[in-house]
VODREN-954957 format. One record per residue (C-alpha): residue number from 1; x, y, z; residue in three letters. Coordinates in steps of 0.5 Angstrom, whole numbers. Example, Ala and Ser with C-alpha at 12.3 -4.5 7.8 and 13.67 -1.06 7.14 Angstrom:
<atoms>
(1; (25; -9; 16); "ALA")
(2; (27; -2; 14); "SER")
</atoms>
This chain:
<atoms>
(1; (-1; 0; -1); "UNK")
(2; (2; 7; -1); "UNK")
(3; (-1; 13; 2); "UNK")
(4; (-3; 17; 7); "UNK")
(5; (-7; 15; 12); "UNK")
(6; (-11; 19; 17); "UNK")
(7; (-13; 16; 24); "UNK")
(8; (-19; 19; 28); "UNK")
(9; (-20; 16; 35); "UNK")
(10; (-20; 18; 42); "UNK")
(11; (-17; 12; 44); "UNK")
(12; (-10; 11; 44); "UNK")
(13; (-8; 5; 44); "UNK")
(14; (-13; 4; 38); "UNK")
(15; (-9; 10; 35); "UNK")
(16; (-3; 7; 37); "UNK")
(17; (-5; 0; 34); "UNK")
(18; (-8; 2; 28); "UNK")
(19; (-1; 7; 25); "UNK")
(20; (4; 1; 27); "UNK")
(21; (0; -3; 23); "UNK")
(22; (-1; 1; 17); "UNK")
(23; (5; 4; 17); "UNK")
(24; (8; -4; 17); "UNK")
(25; (3; -4; 11); "UNK")
(26; (7; 2; 7); "UNK")
(27; (3; 8; 9); "UNK")
(28; (4; 15; 12); "UNK")
(29; (0; 16; 17); "UNK")
(30; (-3; 22; 21); "UNK")
(31; (-6; 21; 28); "UNK")
(32; (-11; 25; 33); "UNK")
(33; (-16; 25; 38); "UNK")
(34; (-21; 30; 36); "UNK")
(35; (-26; 32; 31); "UNK")
(36; (-23; 39; 30); "UNK")
(37; (-17; 37; 28); "UNK")
(38; (-18; 32; 22); "UNK")
(39; (-24; 37; 20); "UNK")
(40; (-16; 41; 19); "UNK")
(41; (-12; 37; 16); "UNK")
(42; (-18; 35; 11); "UNK")
(43; (-18; 42; 9); "UNK")
(44; (-11; 43; 9); "UNK")
(45; (-12; 36; 4); "UNK")
(46; (-8; 32; 8); "UNK")
(47; (-9; 25; 7); "UNK")
(48; (-10; 20; 2); "UNK")
(49; (-16; 16; 6); "UNK")
(50; (-19; 17; 13); "UNK")
(51; (-20; 12; 19); "UNK")
(52; (-24; 14; 24); "UNK")
(53; (-29; 14; 30); "UNK")
(54; (-35; 16; 30); "UNK")
(55; (-36; 19; 38); "UNK")
(56; (-30; 24; 39); "UNK")
(57; (-29; 28; 44); "UNK")
(58; (-31; 35; 41); "UNK")
(59; (-36; 31; 36); "UNK")
(60; (-39; 26; 33); "UNK")
(61; (-35; 24; 25); "UNK")
(62; (-42; 23; 22); "UNK")
(63; (-44; 29; 23); "UNK")
(64; (-38; 33; 19); "UNK")
(65; (-38; 27; 14); "UNK")
(66; (-42; 31; 9); "UNK")
(67; (-38; 36; 9); "UNK")
(68; (-32; 32; 7); "UNK")
(69; (-36; 30; 2); "UNK")
(70; (-37; 37; 0); "UNK")
(71; (-31; 39; -1); "UNK")
(72; (-26; 32; -2); "UNK")
(73; (-31; 27; -6); "UNK")
(74; (-26; 23; -8); "UNK")
(75; (-24; 22; 0); "UNK")
(76; (-25; 15; 3); "UNK")
(77; (-28; 15; 9); "UNK")
(78; (-27; 9; 13); "UNK")
(79; (-32; 9; 19); "UNK")
(80; (-31; 5; 26); "UNK")
(81; (-36; 5; 32); "UNK")
(82; (-37; 1; 38); "UNK")
(83; (-44; 4; 38); "UNK")
(84; (-47; -2; 33); "UNK")
(85; (-54; -1; 32); "UNK")
(86; (-57; -1; 26); "UNK")
(87; (-58; 7; 26); "UNK")
(88; (-50; 7; 26); "UNK")
(89; (-50; 4; 20); "UNK")
(90; (-55; 7; 16); "UNK")
(91; (-53; 14; 18); "UNK")
(92; (-45; 13; 16); "UNK")
(93; (-48; 10; 10); "UNK")
(94; (-53; 16; 8); "UNK")
(95; (-48; 21; 9); "UNK")
(96; (-42; 18; 5); "UNK")
(97; (-38; 13; 9); "UNK")
(98; (-34; 8; 4); "UNK")
(99; (-35; 3; 9); "UNK")
(100; (-38; 2; 16); "UNK")
(101; (-35; -2; 21); "UNK")
(102; (-37; -5; 28); "UNK")
(103; (-32; -5; 34); "UNK")
(104; (-29; -9; 36); "UNK")
(105; (-26; -9; 30); "UNK")
(106; (-22; -14; 25); "UNK")
(107; (-14; -11; 24); "UNK")
(108; (-14; -15; 17); "UNK")
(109; (-20; -13; 15); "UNK")
(110; (-18; -6; 17); "UNK")
(111; (-12; -6; 13); "UNK")
(112; (-16; -10; 7); "UNK")
(113; (-21; -4; 7); "UNK")
(114; (-16; 1; 6); "UNK")
(115; (-12; -3; 0); "UNK")
(116; (-18; -2; -4); "UNK")
(117; (-20; 5; -2); "UNK")
(118; (-13; 7; -4); "UNK")
(119; (-14; 3; -11); "UNK")
(120; (-21; 5; -12); "UNK")
(121; (-24; 10; -9); "UNK")
(122; (-32; 11; -9); "UNK")
(123; (-36; 16; -12); "UNK")
(124; (-38; 20; -8); "UNK")
(125; (-46; 18; -4); "UNK")
(126; (-52; 24; -5); "UNK")
(127; (-53; 27; 2); "UNK")
(128; (-59; 24; 6); "UNK")
(129; (-64; 28; 8); "UNK")
(130; (-67; 23; 14); "UNK")
(131; (-67; 26; 20); "UNK")
(132; (-62; 23; 25); "UNK")
(133; (-67; 23; 31); "UNK")
(134; (-71; 17; 29); "UNK")
(135; (-72; 11; 33); "UNK")
(136; (-69; 5; 31); "UNK")
(137; (-72; 0; 26); "UNK")
(138; (-69; -5; 28); "UNK")
(139; (-66; -7; 35); "UNK")
(140; (-60; -11; 37); "UNK")
(141; (-53; -10; 38); "UNK")
(142; (-50; -17; 38); "UNK")
(143; (-45; -21; 33); "UNK")
(144; (-50; -23; 30); "UNK")
(145; (-53; -17; 27); "UNK")
(146; (-47; -15; 26); "UNK")
(147; (-47; -17; 18); "UNK")
(148; (-54; -16; 18); "UNK")
(149; (-53; -8; 18); "UNK")
(150; (-46; -8; 14); "UNK")
(151; (-50; -12; 9); "UNK")
(152; (-56; -6; 9); "UNK")
(153; (-51; 0; 10); "UNK")
(154; (-48; -3; 3); "UNK")
(155; (-55; -3; 0); "UNK")
(156; (-58; 4; 3); "UNK")
(157; (-56; 8; -4); "UNK")
(158; (-57; 1; -9); "UNK")
(159; (-62; -1; -13); "UNK")
(160; (-61; -8; -12); "UNK")
(161; (-65; -14; -11); "UNK")
(162; (-65; -17; -5); "UNK")
(163; (-68; -24; -1); "UNK")
(164; (-67; -24; 6); "UNK")
(165; (-69; -31; 9); "UNK")
(166; (-69; -32; 16); "UNK")
(167; (-75; -36; 21); "UNK")
(168; (-82; -34; 22); "UNK")
(169; (-82; -28; 27); "UNK")
(170; (-75; -25; 26); "UNK")
(171; (-76; -19; 23); "UNK")
(172; (-76; -20; 15); "UNK")
(173; (-81; -14; 13); "UNK")
(174; (-78; -9; 18); "UNK")
(175; (-70; -11; 14); "UNK")
(176; (-75; -10; 8); "UNK")
(177; (-79; -3; 11); "UNK")
(178; (-71; -1; 13); "UNK")
(179; (-69; -2; 7); "UNK")
(180; (-73; 2; 4); "UNK")
(181; (-74; 8; 8); "UNK")
(182; (-67; 10; 8); "UNK")
(183; (-65; 8; 1); "UNK")
(184; (-65; 12; -5); "UNK")
(185; (-74; 10; -6); "UNK")
(186; (-76; 13; 1); "UNK")
(187; (-82; 17; 0); "UNK")
(188; (-85; 13; -6); "UNK")
(189; (-89; 8; -4); "UNK")
(190; (-87; 2; 0); "UNK")
(191; (-92; -4; -2); "UNK")
(192; (-92; -11; 2); "UNK")
(193; (-96; -17; 0); "UNK")
(194; (-95; -24; 3); "UNK")
(195; (-96; -29; -2); "UNK")
(196; (-97; -35; 3); "UNK")
(197; (-105; -30; 5); "UNK")
(198; (-107; -31; -2); "UNK")
(199; (-110; -36; -6); "UNK")
(200; (-106; -38; -10); "UNK")
(201; (-111; -37; -16); "UNK")
(202; (-111; -30; -14); "UNK")
(203; (-104; -29; -14); "UNK")
(204; (-103; -27; -21); "UNK")
(205; (-108; -21; -20); "UNK")
(206; (-107; -19; -14); "UNK")
(207; (-99; -17; -16); "UNK")
(208; (-101; -14; -23); "UNK")
(209; (-108; -13; -23); "UNK")
(210; (-115; -14; -28); "UNK")
(211; (-117; -11; -34); "UNK")
(212; (-123; -11; -34); "UNK")
(213; (-126; -9; -41); "UNK")
(214; (-134; -5; -43); "UNK")
(215; (-132; 1; -40); "UNK")
(216; (-130; -2; -33); "UNK")
(217; (-126; 1; -29); "UNK")
(218; (-119; -4; -28); "UNK")
(219; (-116; -7; -21); "UNK")
(220; (-110; -4; -20); "UNK")
(221; (-105; -9; -17); "UNK")
(222; (-99; -8; -13); "UNK")
(223; (-94; -7; -18); "UNK")
(224; (-97; -1; -20); "UNK")
(225; (-99; 1; -13); "UNK")
(226; (-91; 0; -11); "UNK")
(227; (-88; 5; -19); "UNK")
(228; (-82; 8; -17); "UNK")
(229; (-82; 5; -10); "UNK")
(230; (-82; -2; -6); "UNK")
(231; (-85; -9; -7); "UNK")
(232; (-83; -14; -2); "UNK")
(233; (-86; -21; -3); "UNK")
(234; (-87; -24; 4); "UNK")
(235; (-87; -32; 2); "UNK")
(236; (-84; -31; -3); "UNK")
(237; (-84; -39; -4); "UNK")
(238; (-90; -40; -5); "UNK")
(239; (-92; -37; -11); "UNK")
(240; (-95; -41; -16); "UNK")
(241; (-91; -43; -22); "UNK")
(242; (-95; -38; -26); "UNK")
(243; (-94; -32; -23); "UNK")
(244; (-87; -33; -23); "UNK")
(245; (-87; -34; -30); "UNK")
(246; (-90; -27; -31); "UNK")
(247; (-85; -24; -24); "UNK")
(248; (-79; -26; -28); "UNK")
(249; (-82; -23; -35); "UNK")
(250; (-83; -16; -30); "UNK")
(251; (-76; -17; -27); "UNK")
(252; (-72; -18; -34); "UNK")
(253; (-76; -13; -39); "UNK")
(254; (-79; -9; -34); "UNK")
(255; (-86; -9; -36); "UNK")
(256; (-92; -14; -35); "UNK")
(257; (-100; -13; -37); "UNK")
(258; (-106; -13; -33); "UNK")
(259; (-110; -20; -33); "UNK")
(260; (-114; -21; -38); "UNK")
(261; (-111; -14; -42); "UNK")
(262; (-106; -12; -48); "UNK")
(263; (-103; -7; -45); "UNK")
(264; (-96; -6; -43); "UNK")
(265; (-95; -2; -37); "UNK")
(266; (-88; -1; -35); "UNK")
(267; (-85; -2; -29); "UNK")
(268; (-81; 1; -24); "UNK")
(269; (-80; -2; -18); "UNK")
(270; (-75; -4; -13); "UNK")
(271; (-76; -12; -11); "UNK")
(272; (-75; -15; -4); "UNK")
(273; (-76; -21; -3); "UNK")
(274; (-77; -26; 3); "UNK")
(275; (-78; -33; 5); "UNK")
(276; (-77; -38; 10); "UNK")
(277; (-77; -44; 6); "UNK")
(278; (-70; -47; 3); "UNK")
(279; (-71; -45; -4); "UNK")
(280; (-66; -49; -8); "UNK")
(281; (-70; -55; -5); "UNK")
(282; (-75; -53; -8); "UNK")
(283; (-72; -51; -15); "UNK")
(284; (-69; -59; -14); "UNK")
(285; (-76; -60; -14); "UNK")
(286; (-79; -56; -20); "UNK")
(287; (-83; -53; -15); "UNK")
(288; (-79; -46; -16); "UNK")
(289; (-76; -43; -22); "UNK")
(290; (-68; -43; -22); "UNK")
(291; (-68; -37; -26); "UNK")
(292; (-73; -33; -22); "UNK")
(293; (-68; -34; -15); "UNK")
(294; (-63; -32; -19); "UNK")
(295; (-66; -26; -21); "UNK")
(296; (-68; -24; -14); "UNK")
(297; (-62; -27; -10); "UNK")
(298; (-58; -22; -11); "UNK")
(299; (-56; -19; -5); "UNK")
(300; (-58; -25; 0); "UNK")
(301; (-59; -22; 8); "UNK")
(302; (-61; -28; 13); "UNK")
(303; (-63; -25; 20); "UNK")
(304; (-62; -30; 25); "UNK")
(305; (-66; -34; 30); "UNK")
(306; (-66; -30; 37); "UNK")
(307; (-64; -36; 39); "UNK")
(308; (-57; -34; 37); "UNK")
(309; (-57; -27; 39); "UNK")
(310; (-60; -27; 46); "UNK")
(311; (-55; -22; 48); "UNK")
(312; (-60; -18; 45); "UNK")
(313; (-66; -20; 49); "UNK")
(314; (-65; -15; 54); "UNK")
(315; (-65; -9; 49); "UNK")
(316; (-71; -13; 45); "UNK")
(317; (-76; -14; 52); "UNK")
(318; (-75; -6; 54); "UNK")
(319; (-76; -4; 47); "UNK")
(320; (-83; -8; 46); "UNK")
(321; (-86; -5; 53); "UNK")
(322; (-84; 2; 52); "UNK")
(323; (-88; 1; 45); "UNK")
(324; (-94; -3; 49); "UNK")
(325; (-94; 4; 54); "UNK")
(326; (-94; 8; 47); "UNK")
(327; (-100; 4; 45); "UNK")
(328; (-104; 6; 51); "UNK")
(329; (-103; 0; 55); "UNK")
(330; (-99; 1; 62); "UNK")
(331; (-92; 3; 62); "UNK")
(332; (-87; -3; 66); "UNK")
(333; (-79; -4; 67); "UNK")
(334; (-76; -11; 68); "UNK")
(335; (-72; -13; 73); "UNK")
(336; (-66; -15; 71); "UNK")
(337; (-67; -23; 74); "UNK")
(338; (-73; -23; 70); "UNK")
(339; (-69; -22; 63); "UNK")
(340; (-64; -27; 65); "UNK")
(341; (-70; -32; 65); "UNK")
(342; (-72; -29; 58); "UNK")
(343; (-65; -30; 56); "UNK")
(344; (-66; -38; 58); "UNK")
(345; (-72; -39; 54); "UNK")
(346; (-71; -43; 46); "UNK")
(347; (-76; -38; 44); "UNK")
(348; (-78; -43; 37); "UNK")
(349; (-83; -36; 35); "UNK")
(350; (-77; -32; 35); "UNK")
(351; (-77; -24; 36); "UNK")
(352; (-84; -24; 35); "UNK")
(353; (-86; -30; 41); "UNK")
(354; (-82; -25; 46); "UNK")
(355; (-85; -19; 43); "UNK")
(356; (-92; -22; 45); "UNK")
(357; (-90; -25; 52); "UNK")
(358; (-88; -17; 54); "UNK")
(359; (-95; -14; 52); "UNK")
(360; (-98; -20; 56); "UNK")
(361; (-93; -18; 62); "UNK")
(362; (-95; -11; 61); "UNK")
(363; (-102; -12; 62); "UNK")
(364; (-102; -16; 67); "UNK")
(365; (-96; -14; 72); "UNK")
(366; (-100; -10; 78); "UNK")
(367; (-93; -7; 79); "UNK")
(368; (-89; -2; 76); "UNK")
(369; (-83; -7; 75); "UNK")
(370; (-84; -14; 72); "UNK")
(371; (-82; -19; 76); "UNK")
(372; (-77; -26; 75); "UNK")
(373; (-83; -29; 79); "UNK")
(374; (-88; -27; 75); "UNK")
(375; (-84; -28; 68); "UNK")
(376; (-83; -35; 70); "UNK")
(377; (-90; -36; 72); "UNK")
(378; (-93; -33; 65); "UNK")
(379; (-87; -38; 62); "UNK")
(380; (-90; -44; 65); "UNK")
(381; (-97; -42; 65); "UNK")
(382; (-97; -43; 57); "UNK")
(383; (-100; -50; 56); "UNK")
(384; (-93; -53; 51); "UNK")
(385; (-90; -53; 57); "UNK")
(386; (-93; -59; 61); "UNK")
(387; (-89; -64; 57); "UNK")
(388; (-88; -71; 59); "UNK")
(389; (-82; -74; 54); "UNK")
(390; (-84; -81; 51); "UNK")
(391; (-92; -81; 51); "UNK")
(392; (-97; -86; 49); "UNK")
(393; (-97; -87; 42); "UNK")
(394; (-104; -90; 42); "UNK")
(395; (-109; -87; 47); "UNK")
(396; (-114; -84; 44); "UNK")
(397; (-115; -76; 43); "UNK")
(398; (-119; -75; 49); "UNK")
(399; (-115; -78; 54); "UNK")
(400; (-108; -75; 51); "UNK")
(401; (-111; -69; 53); "UNK")
(402; (-114; -71; 60); "UNK")
(403; (-108; -73; 61); "UNK")
(404; (-104; -67; 58); "UNK")
(405; (-109; -62; 63); "UNK")
(406; (-108; -66; 69); "UNK")
(407; (-100; -66; 69); "UNK")
(408; (-101; -58; 67); "UNK")
(409; (-106; -57; 73); "UNK")
(410; (-100; -62; 77); "UNK")
(411; (-95; -55; 75); "UNK")
(412; (-98; -50; 79); "UNK")
(413; (-99; -55; 86); "UNK")
(414; (-104; -52; 90); "UNK")
(415; (-105; -45; 87); "UNK")
(416; (-110; -45; 80); "UNK")
(417; (-107; -43; 73); "UNK")
(418; (-107; -36; 70); "UNK")
(419; (-114; -34; 68); "UNK")
(420; (-116; -35; 60); "UNK")
(421; (-114; -43; 61); "UNK")
(422; (-120; -44; 56); "UNK")
(423; (-117; -40; 50); "UNK")
(424; (-111; -42; 51); "UNK")
(425; (-112; -49; 50); "UNK")
(426; (-117; -49; 45); "UNK")
(427; (-111; -45; 41); "UNK")
(428; (-106; -50; 41); "UNK")
(429; (-111; -55; 39); "UNK")
(430; (-113; -51; 33); "UNK")
(431; (-107; -49; 32); "UNK")
(432; (-103; -57; 30); "UNK")
(433; (-110; -58; 26); "UNK")
(434; (-110; -53; 22); "UNK")
(435; (-104; -53; 20); "UNK")
(436; (-103; -61; 18); "UNK")
(437; (-110; -61; 15); "UNK")
(438; (-107; -55; 11); "UNK")
(439; (-101; -60; 10); "UNK")
(440; (-106; -65; 7); "UNK")
(441; (-109; -62; 2); "UNK")
(442; (-102; -58; 0); "UNK")
(443; (-104; -51; 2); "UNK")
(444; (-111; -51; -2); "UNK")
(445; (-115; -46; 3); "UNK")
(446; (-122; -48; -1); "UNK")
(447; (-120; -56; 1); "UNK")
(448; (-118; -54; 8); "UNK")
(449; (-125; -50; 10); "UNK")
(450; (-128; -57; 7); "UNK")
(451; (-124; -62; 11); "UNK")
(452; (-124; -58; 17); "UNK")
(453; (-133; -56; 16); "UNK")
(454; (-132; -49; 18); "UNK")
(455; (-132; -43; 14); "UNK")
(456; (-127; -41; 8); "UNK")
(457; (-126; -33; 11); "UNK")
(458; (-127; -36; 19); "UNK")
(459; (-120; -41; 16); "UNK")
(460; (-116; -35; 13); "UNK")
(461; (-118; -31; 20); "UNK")
(462; (-115; -37; 23); "UNK")
(463; (-109; -38; 19); "UNK")
(464; (-106; -31; 21); "UNK")
(465; (-109; -31; 29); "UNK")
(466; (-105; -37; 30); "UNK")
(467; (-99; -34; 25); "UNK")
(468; (-100; -42; 21); "UNK")
(469; (-94; -41; 15); "UNK")
(470; (-98; -44; 9); "UNK")
(471; (-94; -48; 4); "UNK")
(472; (-97; -50; -3); "UNK")
(473; (-95; -56; -8); "UNK")
(474; (-93; -60; -4); "UNK")
(475; (-95; -67; 1); "UNK")
(476; (-93; -66; 8); "UNK")
(477; (-97; -72; 11); "UNK")
</atoms>
């Protein structure tokens, strides 16, 4: 490497480590612990690249980055921060940082980025106008989330297609909304459509609209509604093959026609797709087009399950309590011991399950502080906690449920379980009943409603309320 690097960090040890490493790599280094000196050197034309911390004793480096970009647009600025939130990454991208690195950093990665910056300096990014005082769109500072933030930061000023993968309840739509709200298309429509919740015969008309004819007004589809903005295709793995073909044409040619129509409409839409399914397996089974997969999967983003980011649980729990209070629920805080109990749970429902629990606790807790005792009681109150290993396989359903409930009551000794037992038990029976019935009918909701003997609208409401993921086209039983 050959060039002069400005290192700005209020931590003397970090300045020393970076200076020595860059010097050994062949660079000349000037280091400072203040924003004022950094700005003076840049004004004077010093430096071929900058490596800087965000928070310094005399200011925030991100505050002067727009001025740096304006005065010296060719100067790459690598930003490092111990405030490892998604907003830090977003702000860094917004104001034109060359790259964002969370602390603690990998020294080899810093050297690699400096070398890359010296070889090829980026074009200046547009200054963002979004307020820097907004609430965090995504909560979490864990190592598992840092790679997500870094990818998001790189995508903010790009218009590439994104495929978000992750289990149900991990926050895929939150990421999609953040990419839109802080990207080039902010201010334009963000349209979300859950393909698993739409009958397969209606997917094409939902996406592309319907041409009525005879002077009747057409039905406007999601692509037209999202014109100029972002279309979020949630559970894209549930899209029927016919709709996949039409979607591929839109992505390839940038145009489409309404169902039943012939007039060609132009499409100016950024596609962000999401799924909890393994699309490569679906490709092998002939249920998902390989060419469409590669069109959608330009930049993959994997969201970790909550069990991989346990250290985020305190921030998430307190965030959900604050959110509940803003929505009119009682204002509560949570004890440290209660947080530790939360951190020990498996969280199969991920962040959504934690959010639901915190809302329930906000309502049920009589005190200002949610105690560990109450948290433990609520966790044990879930009927699914009354599990007997290796239960009898040949019992009739009624007997099995009776035994299950006896164990459940036994868990509480001389006390009664929390109120609302009827609804909790019915929900636990309904969920596998409906999920397995949907699997047996290959996701056909009309057949499932007939099988269960309930109204189709009732079925659709229960699917939504129980958060059941519908997979079409493959028999699962």
